[in-house]
N, C-alpha and C positions, 0 to 999 in steps of 0.2 A: 519553198515558194519563191519564184523569181520576181524581179521588179516588173516585168511585163504583166504578169498575173495581177499584181497589186494595182497597177495603173488602170487596168481595164475595169476595175470594180466601180470607180467613180464615173458617173454619167456626164458630169459637167467638165468642160475643158479645164485642164490643170495649167497653172501659171507658175513659173519658177519665182521664188522670192529673192529679190536682189538687195533689199535694204537691211537694216539692223533690227528687224522685228524679233519678238520673243513671245513665247507662250508659257503659261503655268497651268498644269493639269491638276485639278483639285478633286478628291481629297489626297491624292498621292503626293502632292507638292513637287511634282517633276517640273523642272524649269528647263526650257530649251531656248537657246539663242540661235539655233540652226533650223529655221523653217526651210523645208525642202521645196514644197509647192503648196498652192492654195487654189481652190475653186469656189464657186458659189455654194457648193454642198459640203465642203470639208477641207481639211488641212493635213499635211504630213510633216513630221519633224524628226530629227535625229537627236538622241540623248544618250548619256552615259548612266546606266543604272541596272538594277537587277531585273527589271520588267514590271509591268503593270499587274496589279492584283486581278485575278480572274473575275472577282466579284464586281469590278468596276466596268467590265465589258458591257453591262446593262445600262450604265449611265455614269455621268460625271459632269463637271463643268470646266471650262477653261477661261482664263483671263488672257486677253490678246493685246499685246503692246506693239504698235508699229510707229514708224516715223510720222505718219499722218493720221493714225487711228489708235484708239484705245477702247476696247470693249470688255465688259466683265460679265460673268455669270452666263456664258454661252453654254447651253446644254449640248452635250456631245455623246456619241456612241462610239466606242472603240471598235474599229473595223479590223485593224491588224496591229500587232505588237510583236516584232520578231527581231531576233539577234541578227546583226549583219554578218554575213559570211566574210571571212578574212580576204576572200578573193573579189568581193563586190567592190566596185568603184563608185563611191558616192562623193560628189563634189559640191561644195557650197557656192562655187562660182565657176561655171563651165569655162569662162574665158581665161581665168587665172589658173584653173586646175588645182586648186588647193584641196587636199584631201581632208575630210572631216574625221577627227579622231574620236568618234563616238561608237558605241557598241550596239545600239538598238535603233530601230525605225518604228515609229508609231503613226498610224493613220487614223484620223478621227473624222466622223461624219457629224455635221451640225444637225441638231434636232430642234424643231419648233422655233425657228428664228422668227422674231417679230419684224415688222416692216423696217424699223430703224436699223436693226442689226443687218438685215439684207442689204439696205442701201449703203451702210458703212463698209460692208465687205466688198460690194461692187466698186465703191469708190477706191478702196484700198487696192483692189486688183488693177484698176485702171491706173492708179498712181504708180504701182510697182512695175508696170510695163512701159512707162515713159522713159 
């Protein structure tokens, strides 16, 4: 599956993440400091690890830590978790072109966000684009 196929799954506009945000996927306890993009409906990140347990595809939660935001217990559904091909070019900052030394890409869909969570995510997206 290539990056174009993955990007077309999310209906909301994706925004690259430019700050020092991090996520922790629970119960797997996968921590990523390399968020690739975020939209109002989900987030994608790169990480180093063996992959997410197939049983978690039905659900899980994330803790989200950004420079301007902190959210916890966000229910998520795993949309994709794939090994990055060694020929894939994934960059954490397009301007600097620094290659990410991670092995996997995980795409999550937010599930049942409350109004506060929606507002915080919208504010974070706006902040990250300034």
